[in-house]
C-alpha positions in Angstrom: 18.9 8.5 -0.7 22.9 8.3 -0.6 23.7 4.4 -0.9 23.9 2.2 -4.2 20.4 1.1 -5.1 21.4 -2.4 -5.9 22.5 -2.4 -1.9 18.7 -1.7 -1.1 16.5 -4.6 -0.9 13.4 -2.7 -2.2 10.4 -4.2 -4.5 7.5 -5.4 -4.0 6.6 -9.5 -3.6 3.9 -11.4 -5.3 1.8 -13.9 -3.5 0.8 -15.6 -6.0 -1.4 -17.6 -4.2 -3.7 -13.9 -3.7 -2.6 -12.5 -7.6 -5.3 -13.3 -9.9 -3.2 -12.2 -12.7 -5.2 -9.2 -14.0 -2.0 -7.1 -14.1 -2.9 -3.6 -13.2 0.5 -3.6 -10.7 2.4 -4.2 -14.1 -0.1 -1.7 -16.3 0.3 0.6 -13.1 4.4 0.7 -12.9 5.7 3.2 -15.0 9.8 1.7 -14.2 9.7 -1.4 -15.7 9.1 -3.4 -12.4 7.3 -6.0 -13.6 7.5 -8.8 -16.1 4.4 -11.5 -18.0 6.4 -14.3 -19.0 4.0 -15.8 -21.4 4.1 -19.9 -21.8 2.1 -22.9 -20.3 0.7 -20.3 -17.7 0.6 -16.4 -17.4 2.6 -15.8 -15.2 3.7 -12.0 -13.3 7.2 -11.7 -11.9 9.6 -9.0 -11.1 12.0 -8.8 -13.3 13.8 -5.7 -12.4 13.7 -5.4 -8.8 16.4 -2.5 -8.8 14.1 -0.8 -11.2 11.3 0.0 -8.0 11.4 3.3 -6.2 12.6 3.1 -3.1 9.4 3.3 -0.4 7.1 3.4 -2.9 4.1 1.1 -2.8 1.8 2.6 -4.9 1.6 -0.4 -7.4 0.6 -2.5 -4.3 -2.9 -0.2 -3.8 -3.6 -1.1 -7.7 -4.3 -4.8 -6.6 -7.6 -5.9 -5.4 -6.3 -9.0 -3.6 -3.6 -7.3 -1.6 -1.7 -10.0 -3.8 1.6 -7.9 -3.5 4.0 -7.1 -0.1 6.9 -5.3 0.5 9.7 -5.1 3.0 9.2 -3.1 6.5 10.2 0.4 5.6 11.4 1.2 9.3 14.3 -1.9 8.8 15.3 -0.7 4.7 15.9 2.6 6.9 17.6 0.6 9.2 19.4 -0.3 7.0 20.2 2.9 4.2 21.4 4.4 8.2 24.2 2.2 8.3 24.9 2.1 4.6 25.6 5.7 4.9 27.3 5.5 8.0 30.2 2.6 6.3 30.3 4.7 3.2 31.4 7.7 5.5 34.1 5.6 7.0 35.0 4.1 3.3 35.4 7.5 2.3 
């Protein structure tokens, strides 16, 4: 996208009040965004947000309780455009 991935804040957020820990999203995602943590309580976390493909929401479609949300696409697009322009000024 012409912008370093680390500067684009795109990854899912887990609503733990909705999440039923079915792990469908983790099983679906081929990019290793999620990580299962074991302990007193099983927990799914966003361990590698930079691995999430910008604008991909496919894992969210696997989530029956709708526990995953994503940043606003329009705002993210505007940020990317702004960062590209800033990059042109630096070069």
